PASEBA-1860 file (N, C-alpha, C; in nm, 3 decimals):
! residues 332
1> MTTTTSNA> 30.410/7.117/31.870/30.419/7.081/31.728/30.371/7.198/31.643 ~ 30.446/7.230/31.537/30.409/7.339/31.448/30.331/7.285/31.330 ~ 30.218/7.348/31.300/30.134/7.306/31.189/30.145/7.408/31.077 ~ 30.165/7.361/30.956/30.173/7.450/30.840/30.067/7.410/30.740 ~ 30.030/7.503/30.655/29.931/7.476/30.550/30.000/7.421/30.428 ~ 29.954/7.310/30.378/30.016/7.246/30.263/29.943/7.285/30.135 ~ 30.019/7.298/30.026/29.959/7.323/29.896/29.959/7.197/29.811 ~ 29.956/7.081/29.880/29.962/6.953/29.811/29.836/6.934/29.726
9> ATVANLDS> 29.858/6.870/29.610/29.745/6.839/29.522/29.665/6.723/29.580 ~ 29.535/6.728/29.568/29.450/6.617/29.610/29.439/6.517/29.497 ~ 29.391/6.397/29.530/29.376/6.293/29.429/29.283/6.338/29.317 ~ 29.183/6.417/29.353/29.083/6.458/29.254/29.142/6.548/29.146 ~ 29.238/6.632/29.183/29.294/6.724/29.084/29.443/6.697/29.059 ~ 29.480/6.569/29.073/29.620/6.531/29.060/29.673/6.559/28.919 ~ 29.780/6.632/28.912/29.849/6.660/28.786/29.951/6.549/28.763 ~ 29.929/6.467/28.662/30.014/6.350/28.642/30.158/6.390/28.614
17> RGFRNALG> 30.176/6.497/28.535/30.313/6.540/28.506/30.381/6.594/28.632 ~ 30.305/6.673/28.709/30.360/6.724/28.833/30.393/6.612/28.930 ~ 30.309/6.507/28.929/30.333/6.391/29.016/30.463/6.323/28.978 ~ 30.486/6.308/28.848/30.611/6.248/28.800/30.732/6.332/28.841 ~ 30.717/6.464/28.830/30.827/6.552/28.867/30.856/6.543/29.017 ~ 30.749/6.533/29.097/30.768/6.522/29.241/30.838/6.392/29.276 ~ 30.799/6.283/29.211/30.867/6.156/29.235/31.013/6.163/29.193 ~ 31.039/6.241/29.086/31.176/6.254/29.037/31.269/6.324/29.132
25> SFATGVTI> 31.214/6.395/29.232/31.300/6.464/29.329/31.367/6.365/29.424 ~ 31.320/6.239/29.423/31.382/6.135/29.506/31.494/6.070/29.426 ~ 31.616/6.084/29.475/31.730/6.025/29.405/31.732/5.874/29.429 ~ 31.747/5.798/29.321/31.750/5.652/29.331/31.875/5.597/29.266 ~ 31.913/5.480/29.308/32.020/5.410/29.241/31.969/5.353/29.109 ~ 32.060/5.317/29.023/32.023/5.260/28.892/32.068/5.115/28.889 ~ 31.979/5.027/28.848/32.011/4.884/28.845/31.983/4.826/28.707 ~ 32.047/4.715/28.681/32.013/4.629/28.568/31.977/4.493/28.626
33> VTTLDADG> 31.862/4.441/28.585/31.817/4.310/28.632/31.829/4.212/28.516 ~ 31.886/4.097/28.541/31.905/3.996/28.437/31.843/3.863/28.476 ~ 31.809/3.785/28.375/31.759/3.651/28.396/31.778/3.573/28.267 ~ 31.724/3.451/28.262/31.725/3.369/28.141/31.582/3.339/28.103 ~ 31.553/3.341/27.969/31.418/3.305/27.927/31.407/3.153/27.915 ~ 31.291/3.106/27.869/31.266/2.962/27.862/31.361/2.891/27.768 ~ 31.419/2.963/27.671/31.514/2.904/27.577/31.659/2.919/27.622 ~ 31.679/2.970/27.743/31.814/2.987/27.793/31.885/3.110/27.740
41> KDVGLTAN> 31.809/3.204/27.683/31.866/3.326/27.629/31.871/3.434/27.737 ~ 31.980/3.514/27.737/31.995/3.621/27.834/31.891/3.729/27.812 ~ 31.832/3.777/27.920/31.736/3.886/27.918/31.778/3.984/28.027 ~ 31.773/4.113/27.996/31.810/4.213/28.096/31.750/4.347/28.064 ~ 31.736/4.430/28.166/31.679/4.563/28.147/31.722/4.654/28.262 ~ 31.717/4.784/28.234/31.748/4.884/28.336/31.625/4.910/28.421 ~ 31.643/4.918/28.552/31.533/4.944/28.644/31.583/5.027/28.762 ~ 31.500/5.122/28.808/31.537/5.198/28.928/31.433/5.181/29.038
49> SFNSVSLD> 31.361/5.069/29.033/31.255/5.042/29.130/31.299/4.944/29.237 ~ 31.429/4.929/29.255/31.485/4.829/29.346/31.473/4.876/29.491 ~ 31.437/4.783/29.581/31.430/4.813/29.724/31.459/4.690/29.808 ~ 31.505/4.715/29.929/31.523/4.607/30.025/31.390/4.579/30.094 ~ 31.360/4.451/30.117/31.236/4.411/30.183/31.263/4.365/30.325 ~ 31.366/4.281/30.339/31.391/4.218/30.469/31.539/4.182/30.481 ~ 31.591/4.189/30.603/31.728/4.147/30.628/31.736/4.002/30.673 ~ 31.631/3.953/30.738/31.631/3.814/30.785/31.491/3.757/30.766
57> PPMVLWSL> 31.467/3.679/30.659/31.566/3.642/30.556/31.597/3.761/30.464 ~ 31.713/3.760/30.397/31.747/3.871/30.307/31.661/3.866/30.182 ~ 31.581/3.970/30.163/31.489/3.972/30.049/31.488/4.112/29.988 ~ 31.473/4.118/29.856/31.467/4.244/29.782/31.350/4.238/29.685 ~ 31.312/4.357/29.634/31.206/4.360/29.534/31.239/4.462/29.426 ~ 31.176/4.445/29.313/31.183/4.542/29.203/31.057/4.524/29.121 ~ 31.027/4.619/29.033/30.902/4.610/28.957/30.929/4.625/28.808 ~ 30.838/4.569/28.729/30.850/4.568/28.584/30.714/4.598/28.522
65> AKTSAALP> 30.711/4.687/28.425/30.586/4.723/28.359/30.526/4.602/28.288 ~ 30.394/4.592/28.292/30.327/4.480/28.228/30.341/4.484/28.077 ~ 30.375/4.599/28.023/30.392/4.612/27.878/30.532/4.574/27.832 ~ 30.622/4.542/27.924/30.760/4.510/27.888/30.768/4.378/27.813 ~ 30.847/4.376/27.707/30.867/4.253/27.632/30.942/4.148/27.713 ~ 31.010/4.194/27.820/31.088/4.101/27.903/31.002/4.035/28.011 ~ 30.878/4.078/28.025/30.795/4.026/28.134/30.780/3.874/28.132 ~ 30.752/3.809/28.018/30.737/3.663/28.020/30.859/3.591/28.075
73> AFMESSHF> 30.979/3.639/28.039/31.100/3.573/28.086/31.110/3.579/28.238 ~ 31.082/3.696/28.296/31.091/3.709/28.441/30.977/3.637/28.512 ~ 30.862/3.625/28.448/30.750/3.553/28.507/30.779/3.404/28.515 ~ 30.854/3.354/28.416/30.879/3.210/28.408/31.007/3.168/28.480 ~ 31.100/3.260/28.498/31.231/3.224/28.553/31.225/3.211/28.705 ~ 31.306/3.122/28.757/31.314/3.103/28.902/31.429/3.180/28.964 ~ 31.510/3.248/28.883/31.624/3.325/28.934/31.635/3.459/28.862 ~ 31.689/3.556/28.930/31.727/3.682/28.866/31.843/3.743/28.944
81> AVHILSAE> 31.912/3.834/28.880/32.025/3.903/28.943/32.005/4.053/28.929 ~ 32.027/4.124/29.038/32.017/4.270/29.039/32.158/4.327/29.046 ~ 32.191/4.415/28.951/32.322/4.480/28.946/32.306/4.626/28.985 ~ 32.372/4.670/29.089/32.375/4.811/29.124/32.486/4.875/29.039 ~ 32.448/4.963/28.947/32.545/5.017/28.853/32.640/5.115/28.920 ~ 32.764/5.115/28.873/32.864/5.208/28.924/32.861/5.337/28.843 ~ 32.929/5.439/28.893/32.927/5.571/28.831/32.977/5.569/28.687 ~ 33.062/5.470/28.653/33.118/5.462/28.518/33.025/5.395/28.417
89> QEALSNTF> 32.907/5.348/28.460/32.825/5.262/28.375/32.700/5.329/28.319 ~ 32.705/5.459/28.300/32.591/5.529/28.242/32.557/5.475/28.103 ~ 32.660/5.449/28.021/32.638/5.397/27.886/32.569/5.261/27.891 ~ 32.611/5.175/27.985/32.549/5.043/27.998/32.403/5.056/28.039 ~ 32.375/5.150/28.128/32.236/5.174/28.167/32.151/5.215/28.047 ~ 32.206/5.303/27.964/32.133/5.346/27.845/32.108/5.231/27.750 ~ 32.208/5.144/27.732/32.193/5.030/27.643/32.082/4.937/27.689 ~ 32.079/4.908/27.819/31.981/4.811/27.870/31.842/4.873/27.888
97> SKRGIDKF> 31.830/5.003/27.865/31.698/5.066/27.870/31.630/5.069/27.734 ~ 31.705/5.028/27.628/31.649/5.031/27.493/31.572/4.903/27.461 ~ 31.486/4.913/27.362/31.408/4.798/27.317/31.452/4.757/27.177 ~ 31.433/4.631/27.146/31.456/4.583/27.011/31.600/4.570/26.969 ~ 31.693/4.564/27.065/31.834/4.545/27.033/31.888/4.429/27.113 ~ 32.005/4.379/27.070/32.074/4.276/27.148/32.156/4.348/27.254 ~ 32.102/4.357/27.374/32.166/4.434/27.480/32.298/4.372/27.528 ~ 32.314/4.245/27.506/32.433/4.176/27.555/32.544/4.169/27.450
105> AGVEVARG> 32.520/4.224/27.333/32.621/4.221/27.227/32.747/4.295/27.272 ~ 32.859/4.225/27.271/32.986/4.286/27.309/33.004/4.307/27.458 ~ 32.910/4.260/27.539/32.918/4.277/27.685/32.973/4.150/27.747 ~ 33.081/4.162/27.822/33.141/4.046/27.887/33.062/4.012/28.013 ~ 33.027/3.887/28.030/32.948/3.845/28.146/33.010/3.723/28.212 ~ 32.979/3.709/28.339/33.007/3.585/28.412/32.873/3.516/28.436 ~ 32.875/3.398/28.491/32.751/3.325/28.515/32.732/3.304/28.665 ~ 32.613/3.340/28.711/32.583/3.325/28.852/32.488/3.210/28.876
113> IGGVALLN> 32.416/3.218/28.985/32.322/3.113/29.025/32.213/3.099/28.918 ~ 32.188/2.975/28.880/32.088/2.948/28.776/32.135/2.985/28.637 ~ 32.265/3.013/28.622/32.318/3.049/28.491/32.288/3.192/28.449 ~ 32.235/3.273/28.541/32.199/3.411/28.508/32.325/3.494/28.484 ~ 32.319/3.583/28.384/32.434/3.666/28.348/32.465/3.768/28.457 ~ 32.595/3.784/28.485/32.644/3.886/28.577/32.735/3.979/28.499 ~ 32.702/4.108/28.497/32.778/4.207/28.421/32.899/4.256/28.501 ~ 33.006/4.285/28.431/33.128/4.330/28.498/33.121/4.478/28.536
121> GCSAYFQC> 33.197/4.515/28.640/33.218/4.656/28.673/33.111/4.722/28.756 ~ 33.020/4.645/28.815/32.911/4.705/28.892/32.955/4.737/29.035 ~ 32.872/4.816/29.102/32.901/4.852/29.240/32.866/4.738/29.335 ~ 32.757/4.668/29.306/32.717/4.554/29.390/32.628/4.461/29.308 ~ 32.619/4.335/29.355/32.540/4.232/29.287/32.454/4.160/29.391 ~ 32.330/4.129/29.353/32.243/4.047/29.436/32.185/3.936/29.349 ~ 32.219/3.812/29.382/32.167/3.696/29.309/32.050/3.639/29.389 ~ 31.938/3.619/29.322/31.814/3.591/29.393/31.737/3.473/29.336
129> NTTFRYEG> 31.668/3.403/29.425/31.562/3.311/29.386/31.431/3.389/29.382 ~ 31.355/3.376/29.276/31.226/3.444/29.269/31.131/3.380/29.368 ~ 31.081/3.460/29.463/30.998/3.407/29.571/30.851/3.439/29.551 ~ 30.822/3.566/29.518/30.682/3.607/29.498/30.674/3.698/29.375 ~ 30.554/3.699/29.316/30.520/3.794/29.209/30.385/3.853/29.242 ~ 30.380/3.986/29.246/30.255/4.054/29.277/30.220/4.150/29.165 ~ 30.093/4.158/29.132/30.046/4.258/29.036/30.011/4.384/29.112 ~ 30.076/4.494/29.076/30.050/4.622/29.141/30.027/4.729/29.037
137> GDHVIFVG> 29.899/4.758/29.008/29.868/4.859/28.907/29.914/4.814/28.770 ~ 29.995/4.899/28.705/30.043/4.865/28.571/30.178/4.795/28.572 ~ 30.220/4.750/28.692/30.349/4.680/28.706/30.330/4.546/28.775 ~ 30.429/4.460/28.758/30.439/4.337/28.837/30.557/4.354/28.931 ~ 30.535/4.328/29.057/30.640/4.340/29.159/30.701/4.203/29.183 ~ 30.833/4.196/29.168/30.906/4.072/29.190/30.981/4.079/29.323 ~ 30.960/3.978/29.405/31.029/3.967/29.533/31.122/3.848/29.525 ~ 31.247/3.870/29.562/31.344/3.762/29.555/31.420/3.743/29.685
145> EVVGFTDE> 31.451/3.620/29.717/31.536/3.590/29.832/31.682/3.593/29.786 ~ 31.762/3.672/29.852/31.903/3.687/29.815/31.979/3.563/29.860 ~ 32.038/3.494/29.764/32.115/3.373/29.796/32.265/3.395/29.774 ~ 32.300/3.513/29.726/32.442/3.548/29.708/32.454/3.695/29.673 ~ 32.554/3.762/29.728/32.573/3.902/29.695/32.721/3.937/29.698 ~ 32.756/4.043/29.628/32.893/4.093/29.622/32.890/4.244/29.629 ~ 32.974/4.301/29.714/32.985/4.447/29.724/33.124/4.487/29.676 ~ 33.129/4.554/29.559/33.257/4.593/29.500/33.305/4.730/29.548
153> ARAPLVYH> 33.224/4.798/29.628/33.261/4.928/29.688/33.296/5.034/29.583 ~ 33.231/5.026/29.467/33.248/5.131/29.367/33.141/5.238/29.387 ~ 33.174/5.363/29.352/33.076/5.471/29.362/32.957/5.440/29.272 ~ 32.833/5.455/29.322/32.716/5.417/29.243/32.669/5.526/29.148 ~ 32.599/5.484/29.045/32.530/5.575/28.954/32.393/5.604/29.014 ~ 32.350/5.730/29.010/32.218/5.764/29.064/32.134/5.833/28.958 ~ 32.004/5.836/28.980/31.910/5.897/28.888/31.826/5.996/28.967 ~ 31.818/6.121/28.916/31.746/6.225/28.989/31.689/6.327/28.891
161> SGGYGLVV> 31.560/6.357/28.905/31.493/6.458/28.822/31.516/6.438/28.674 ~ 31.505/6.313/28.630/31.512/6.284/28.487/31.650/6.274/28.429 ~ 31.753/6.270/28.514/31.890/6.260/28.461/31.980/6.186/28.556 ~ 32.096/6.143/28.505/32.193/6.072/28.586/32.269/6.170/28.676 ~ 32.315/6.118/28.788/32.394/6.198/28.880/32.502/6.115/28.944 ~ 32.582/6.178/29.028/32.692/6.113/29.096/32.675/6.133/29.246 ~ 32.720/6.035/29.323/32.714/6.044/29.468/32.846/6.100/29.519 ~ 32.838/6.203/29.600/32.956/6.257/29.667/32.932/6.247/29.817
169> KKQATPPA> 33.018/6.176/29.886/33.002/6.157/30.029/33.026/6.289/30.103 ~ 32.938/6.320/30.195/32.954/6.440/30.276/33.039/6.404/30.397 ~ 33.154/6.469/30.408/33.244/6.440/30.518/33.213/6.531/30.636 ~ 33.228/6.475/30.754/33.207/6.553/30.875/33.315/6.661/30.886 ~ 33.274/6.782/30.923/33.369/6.892/30.940/33.423/6.890/31.081 ~ 33.554/6.875/31.098/33.609/6.874/31.234/33.589/7.009/31.301 ~ 33.566/7.010/31.432/33.545/7.137/31.501/33.671/7.222/31.499 ~ 33.652/7.354/31.493/33.766/7.445/31.495/33.831/7.443/31.632
177> HPGNAREG> 33.960/7.463/31.635/34.032/7.470/31.762/33.980/7.591/31.839 ~ 33.938/7.572/31.965/33.877/7.684/32.038/33.968/7.803/32.055 ~ 34.098/7.780/32.051/34.190/7.891/32.071/34.227/7.962/31.942 ~ 34.176/7.917/31.830/34.214/7.976/31.703/34.096/7.970/31.607 ~ 33.986/8.033/31.647/33.862/8.021/31.570/33.876/8.076/31.430 ~ 33.960/8.176/31.411/33.973/8.237/31.278/34.032/8.139/31.177 ~ 34.109/8.042/31.225/34.173/7.947/31.135/34.094/7.818/31.122 ~ 33.972/7.814/31.178/33.890/7.694/31.168/33.843/7.670/31.026
185> EGSFNRNF> 33.790/7.551/31.002/33.744/7.515/30.869/33.632/7.605/30.820 ~ 33.561/7.668/30.913/33.453/7.755/30.874/33.495/7.898/30.848 ~ 33.621/7.929/30.863/33.666/8.066/30.843/33.664/8.101/30.695 ~ 33.652/8.232/30.668/33.649/8.277/30.528/33.778/8.243/30.457 ~ 33.891/8.265/30.522/34.020/8.242/30.456/34.033/8.098/30.408 ~ 33.995/8.003/30.493/34.008/7.862/30.455/33.909/7.822/30.346 ~ 33.796/7.891/30.339/33.691/7.855/30.244/33.683/7.947/30.124 ~ 33.771/8.046/30.117/33.772/8.136/30.003/33.809/8.058/29.878
193> LGYLLGAS> 33.725/8.067/29.775/33.744/7.986/29.655/33.881/8.012/29.592 ~ 33.923/8.137/29.591/34.053/8.169/29.533/34.167/8.099/29.605 ~ 34.159/8.094/29.738/34.262/8.025/29.816/34.262/7.875/29.785 ~ 34.143/7.816/29.784/34.133/7.672/29.760/34.183/7.635/29.621 ~ 34.142/7.714/29.520/34.187/7.685/29.384/34.338/7.705/29.371 ~ 34.388/7.812/29.431/34.531/7.838/29.423/34.614/7.731/29.492 ~ 34.570/7.690/29.612/34.644/7.587/29.685/34.639/7.454/29.610 ~ 34.522/7.422/29.552/34.511/7.298/29.476/34.600/7.301/29.353
201> YQQVFQPI> 34.601/7.416/29.284/34.685/7.430/29.165/34.832/7.409/29.199 ~ 34.877/7.468/29.309/35.018/7.454/29.346/35.053/7.309/29.374 ~ 34.962/7.237/29.438/34.987/7.095/29.468/34.997/7.013/29.340 ~ 34.905/7.038/29.247/34.904/6.962/29.123/35.021/7.000/29.034 ~ 35.062/7.126/29.039/35.163/7.176/28.946/35.306/7.148/28.989 ~ 35.328/7.111/29.115/35.465/7.090/29.164/35.546/6.993/29.078 ~ 35.496/6.873/29.048/35.574/6.781/28.965/35.601/6.836/28.825 ~ 35.506/6.911/28.771/35.524/6.970/28.639/35.633/7.076/28.645
209> RRELNVLG> 35.632/7.157/28.752/35.734/7.262/28.766/35.874/7.202/28.774 ~ 35.887/7.091/28.845/36.019/7.025/28.855/36.066/6.981/28.717 ~ 35.974/6.925/28.636/36.010/6.880/28.502/36.047/6.999/28.413 ~ 35.977/7.110/28.429/36.009/7.230/28.351/36.150/7.281/28.384 ~ 36.185/7.275/28.511/36.320/7.319/28.551/36.427/7.233/28.486 ~ 36.401/7.102/28.478/36.497/7.012/28.415/36.509/7.043/28.266 ~ 36.399/7.074/28.202/36.397/7.101/28.058/36.435/7.244/28.023 ~ 36.447/7.329/28.124/36.481/7.469/28.097/36.366/7.547/28.036
217> LSEDDYLV> 36.244/7.512/28.074/36.125/7.582/28.024/36.059/7.660/28.136 ~ 35.990/7.767/28.100/35.917/7.847/28.196/35.771/7.803/28.201 ~ 35.698/7.855/28.300/35.555/7.823/28.307/35.482/7.883/28.188 ~ 35.527/8.000/28.141/35.467/8.057/28.021/35.487/7.964/27.901 ~ 35.607/7.908/27.889/35.635/7.813/27.781/35.539/7.694/27.790 ~ 35.523/7.643/27.912/35.438/7.527/27.934/35.294/7.555/27.892 ~ 35.242/7.672/27.931/35.104/7.705/27.898/35.083/7.718/27.748 ~ 35.180/7.779/27.678/35.170/7.790/27.533/35.168/7.651/27.470
225> LSILGIGD> 35.259/7.564/27.512/35.264/7.429/27.456/35.136/7.352/27.487 ~ 35.085/7.368/27.609/34.965/7.295/27.649/34.842/7.339/27.571 ~ 34.826/7.471/27.554/34.710/7.522/27.481/34.714/7.478/27.336 ~ 34.833/7.482/27.276/34.844/7.436/27.138/34.830/7.284/27.130 ~ 34.860/7.215/27.237/34.837/7.070/27.241/34.689/7.038/27.241 ~ 34.607/7.124/27.306/34.462/7.104/27.306/34.405/7.128/27.167 ~ 34.453/7.235/27.101/34.408/7.267/26.966/34.518/7.340/26.894 ~ 34.584/7.274/26.801/34.701/7.330/26.734/34.659/7.429/26.625
233> DRSLAELD> 34.758/7.505/26.580/34.740/7.602/26.470/34.629/7.701/26.503 ~ 34.656/7.785/26.601/34.561/7.888/26.643/34.609/8.025/26.598 ~ 34.516/8.118/26.592/34.557/8.255/26.568/34.624/8.308/26.693 ~ 34.711/8.406/26.676/34.779/8.464/26.792/34.677/8.526/26.887 ~ 34.571/8.580/26.832/34.466/8.639/26.915/34.398/8.533/27.001 ~ 34.369/8.415/26.944/34.309/8.307/27.021/34.402/8.261/27.132 ~ 34.530/8.247/27.098/34.627/8.203/27.198/34.633/8.301/27.314 ~ 34.636/8.430/27.284/34.641/8.532/27.390/34.514/8.530/27.475
241> TLLAISGR> 34.399/8.506/27.411/34.273/8.501/27.485/34.273/8.387/27.585 ~ 34.321/8.272/27.542/34.325/8.156/27.631/34.428/8.173/27.742 ~ 34.541/8.232/27.711/34.641/8.256/27.814/34.593/8.360/27.914 ~ 34.508/8.451/27.869/34.458/8.555/27.959/34.376/8.496/28.074 ~ 34.319/8.377/28.053/34.242/8.311/28.160/34.331/8.287/28.280 ~ 34.461/8.260/28.257/34.555/8.237/28.367/34.638/8.361/28.398 ~ 34.599/8.475/28.342/34.669/8.599/28.369/34.800/8.614/28.295 ~ 34.818/8.542/28.185/34.943/8.546/28.110/34.915/8.580/27.964
249> SASPAVRA> 35.024/8.598/27.887/35.008/8.626/27.744/35.125/8.563/27.669 ~ 35.104/8.542/27.539/35.211/8.486/27.454/35.300/8.601/27.409 ~ 35.385/8.646/27.498/35.469/8.763/27.468/35.567/8.730/27.356 ~ 35.617/8.834/27.286/35.717/8.810/27.180/35.839/8.734/27.232 ~ 35.879/8.761/27.358/35.996/8.693/27.414/35.970/8.544/27.434 ~ 35.852/8.510/27.482/35.816/8.369/27.502/35.812/8.297/27.368 ~ 35.749/8.358/27.268/35.738/8.294/27.137/35.875/8.281/27.071 ~ 35.959/8.383/27.088/36.093/8.376/27.030/36.174/8.264/27.092
257> GLRERGLL> 36.163/8.247/27.224/36.236/8.139/27.291/36.193/8.002/27.244 ~ 36.065/7.983/27.224/36.014/7.854/27.176/36.053/7.830/27.030 ~ 36.056/7.938/26.950/36.099/7.923/26.810/36.247/7.885/26.805 ~ 36.328/7.947/26.887/36.472/7.918/26.887/36.500/7.774/26.926 ~ 36.415/7.716/27.009/36.432/7.576/27.048/36.366/7.481/26.949 ~ 36.308/7.535/26.845/36.247/7.452/26.741/36.116/7.390/26.783 ~ 36.047/7.452/26.882/35.923/7.396/26.933/35.799/7.465/26.876 ~ 35.816/7.582/26.818/35.704/7.662/26.773/35.733/7.720/26.636
265> RECAGADG> 35.629/7.730/26.555/35.642/7.798/26.427/35.530/7.899/26.413 ~ 35.559/8.008/26.344/35.460/8.112/26.321/35.447/8.139/26.173 ~ 35.326/8.170/26.132/35.303/8.201/25.991/35.180/8.289/25.981 ~ 35.152/8.335/25.863/35.033/8.417/25.840/34.921/8.328/25.788 ~ 34.801/8.350/25.839/34.686/8.274/25.793/34.638/8.323/25.658 ~ 34.533/8.261/25.607/34.480/8.297/25.476/34.434/8.442/25.473 ~ 34.392/8.492/25.591/34.347/8.631/25.598/34.458/8.726/25.638 ~ 34.580/8.673/25.648/34.694/8.756/25.681/34.720/8.774/25.829
273> TPRVALTE> 34.635/8.717/25.915/34.655/8.731/26.059/34.760/8.633/26.108 ~ 34.838/8.668/26.211/34.942/8.579/26.263/34.883/8.452/26.324 ~ 34.947/8.340/26.295/34.904/8.212/26.351/35.025/8.141/26.410 ~ 35.000/8.056/26.509/35.107/7.982/26.576/35.069/7.834/26.581 ~ 35.170/7.747/26.572/35.148/7.603/26.575/35.273/7.535/26.630 ~ 35.256/7.413/26.675/35.369/7.334/26.724/35.443/7.269/26.608 ~ 35.575/7.262/26.621/35.654/7.181/26.528/35.646/7.036/26.574 ~ 35.706/6.945/26.499/35.708/6.805/26.542/35.780/6.791/26.676
281> AGKEMELQ> 35.891/6.866/26.692/35.962/6.864/26.820/35.875/6.921/26.931 ~ 35.796/7.024/26.897/35.705/7.083/26.995/35.597/6.986/27.039 ~ 35.547/6.908/26.943/35.445/6.808/26.976/35.503/6.701/27.067 ~ 35.626/6.657/27.040/35.690/6.557/27.125/35.711/6.612/27.266 ~ 35.753/6.738/27.275/35.775/6.800/27.406/35.643/6.812/27.481 ~ 35.536/6.849/27.410/35.406/6.864/27.474/35.356/6.730/27.527 ~ 35.380/6.622/27.451/35.340/6.488/27.497/35.418/6.447/27.621 ~ 35.546/6.482/27.626/35.628/6.451/27.743/35.573/6.522/27.867
289> LLAVAKLS> 35.540/6.649/27.850/35.485/6.726/27.962/35.345/6.678/27.998 ~ 35.270/6.634/27.897/35.136/6.581/27.922/35.142/6.457/28.010 ~ 35.241/6.371/27.985/35.256/6.250/28.066/35.282/6.286/28.212 ~ 35.368/6.385/28.235/35.398/6.430/28.371/35.272/6.488/28.435 ~ 35.198/6.568/28.356/35.076/6.631/28.408/34.971/6.526/28.444 ~ 34.956/6.422/28.361/34.856/6.318/28.390/34.892/6.240/28.515 ~ 35.022/6.216/28.535/35.066/6.147/28.656/35.037/6.233/28.778 ~ 35.063/6.363/28.768/35.035/6.453/28.878/34.885/6.459/28.907
297> EATAESAL> 34.805/6.461/28.801/34.660/6.463/28.817/34.612/6.336/28.886 ~ 34.665/6.221/28.844/34.623/6.093/28.904/34.658/6.089/29.052 ~ 34.773/6.145/29.088/34.813/6.148/29.228/34.716/6.233/29.310 ~ 34.678/6.349/29.255/34.583/6.435/29.325/34.446/6.369/29.336 ~ 34.403/6.302/29.228/34.271/6.240/29.226/34.260/6.121/29.321 ~ 34.373/6.065/29.360/34.370/5.948/29.448/34.311/5.981/29.585 ~ 34.303/6.110/29.618/34.243/6.152/29.746/34.091/6.160/29.737 ~ 34.035/6.139/29.616/33.892/6.155/29.594/33.830/6.028/29.539
305> EYSEVQLL> 33.699/6.016/29.554/33.624/5.910/29.488/33.609/5.946/29.340 ~ 33.585/5.846/29.257/33.566/5.870/29.114/33.456/5.974/29.090 ~ 33.343/5.958/29.160/33.231/6.050/29.139/33.268/6.191/29.183 ~ 33.350/6.204/29.287/33.391/6.336/29.333/33.479/6.405/29.230 ~ 33.567/6.327/29.166/33.654/6.383/29.063/33.570/6.437/28.947 ~ 33.473/6.357/28.901/33.390/6.399/28.789/33.308/6.523/28.824 ~ 33.254/6.526/28.945/33.177/6.642/28.988/33.265/6.765/28.997 ~ 33.385/6.751/29.054/33.477/6.863/29.066/33.510/6.922/28.930
313> KQLLKRIV> 33.539/6.837/28.833/33.573/6.886/28.700/33.455/6.957/28.634 ~ 33.336/6.903/28.651/33.218/6.967/28.593/33.195/7.105/28.655 ~ 33.213/7.116/28.786/33.192/7.244/28.853/33.298/7.346/28.812 ~ 33.422/7.302/28.799/33.528/7.393/28.757/33.506/7.441/28.614 ~ 33.461/7.351/28.527/33.430/7.392/28.389/33.318/7.495/28.388 ~ 33.221/7.477/28.477/33.111/7.572/28.483/33.160/7.711/28.526 ~ 33.254/7.713/28.621/33.311/7.841/28.664/33.386/7.906/28.549 ~ 33.465/7.827/28.475/33.542/7.883/28.364/33.449/7.939/28.258
321> RKTAVAPQ> 33.346/7.862/28.224/33.252/7.908/28.121/33.180/8.035/28.164 ~ 33.155/8.048/28.295/33.081/8.163/28.345/33.167/8.288/28.353 ~ 33.294/8.272/28.384/33.378/8.388/28.415/33.482/8.420/28.310 ~ 33.522/8.325/28.227/33.631/8.349/28.134/33.583/8.419/28.008 ~ 33.676/8.487/27.943/33.649/8.548/27.812/33.664/8.441/27.705 ~ 33.564/8.424/27.621/33.564/8.325/27.513/33.606/8.186/27.562 ~ 33.540/8.131/27.668/33.578/8.000/27.720/33.556/7.887/27.620 ~ 33.473/7.912/27.517/33.448/7.806/27.418/33.576/7.765/27.346
329> LLWK> 33.676/7.851/27.346/33.802/7.817/27.281/33.873/7.703/27.353 ~ 33.847/7.687/27.483/33.911/7.580/27.558/33.866/7.444/27.510 ~ 33.744/7.434/27.462/33.689/7.305/27.418/33.672/7.303/27.268 ~ 33.754/7.384/27.197/33.744/7.391/27.052/33.782/7.258/26.990
END
C-alpha cells in the first residue's frame, strides 16, 4: 500500500468557503420535492440533497433547512414526491429555488398519491409516504418509503461547482483490429479534430446540398443567404469576415448571381460603405433552406442524447470563439 501526505484541512482550521467548494466538486442530480400544506395548498422547492436509503423496503431521503418557509408543510404532511429534473428543466429548477413567489403559477401538474403535485417533463418520479424525520444540524432529514415511481429515461440535470451541468454517457471504446492498428479508434487519423469536424459536416450537409442542386444554387450562395438570415443588412466587410470562417468570400460573381435572381440587394450605408441585405424573395429562399437544414440537423442529432447535443454545440461555439476572426459577429 502506498502512503501519501495529505494537505487536508483539520476541523480546527476548517475554511468554511473552501469546505463548500470541496463539496461542490461532487456532481449531484437536481430535484424538486412537492407536498401539500395543512390547507391543501401545493408546496414545492428545489433540493439536491436526495439519496437512496434502502432497496428493500424502497426508501429515500432528502434534507430541508430549518429556516425554510416550507418546513411546516413537510413536517405536517404524510406524503411527498421527489422529481428528478431532466436536462431541459433548468428554468423550473430556478423557479422552485426562489422564495416569496407562486412557484406553481402556470405550471401544469398531475396529482399523485395523497394529492401531491407531480410536475411534467421530469426524468424520474418517486412518490413517498413520510416515514421518519430527523434533525441533523441546521437541517431536517426526511425519510420516505417509496410507494410509486416512474422512470421517464430523460437525460438528467446535474449540479456541479455552483452551476448546472449536463450528463454525457461515456461509451466503451471498441478494441482496434489487431491487424490494422493504425486504423483503430485510438489512431491520430480517426481522432484528428479536423477529420471529425469535416466528416460530420459532410453528413449534415448532404441533404442541403441536394436541395441546392435542385434550386440551382451553389454552396457559396447558401452561405451568403444563411449568414444574412442570421443577421440581415450587413456591411460587405462583415459578410466577408463571416464567410472567411469557412474559407470562402462574398465574391462579386456570387453577389451578382444572387442579385440577378432577385435574392440579394446592395446599397451604400450612411457612411458610404457597401452593405448587403436579403430581398423578400431572398428571405423566402433562406427560410426554405433553413427548413431543410433543421431537418438534416434533427436527423444527425437523433444519434445523440439531448445533453450530448447541447454539450457538443457549446464546445463547438467555444472553438469558434477561440479561433475565428471576429466571432462575435456570428451571434450579433
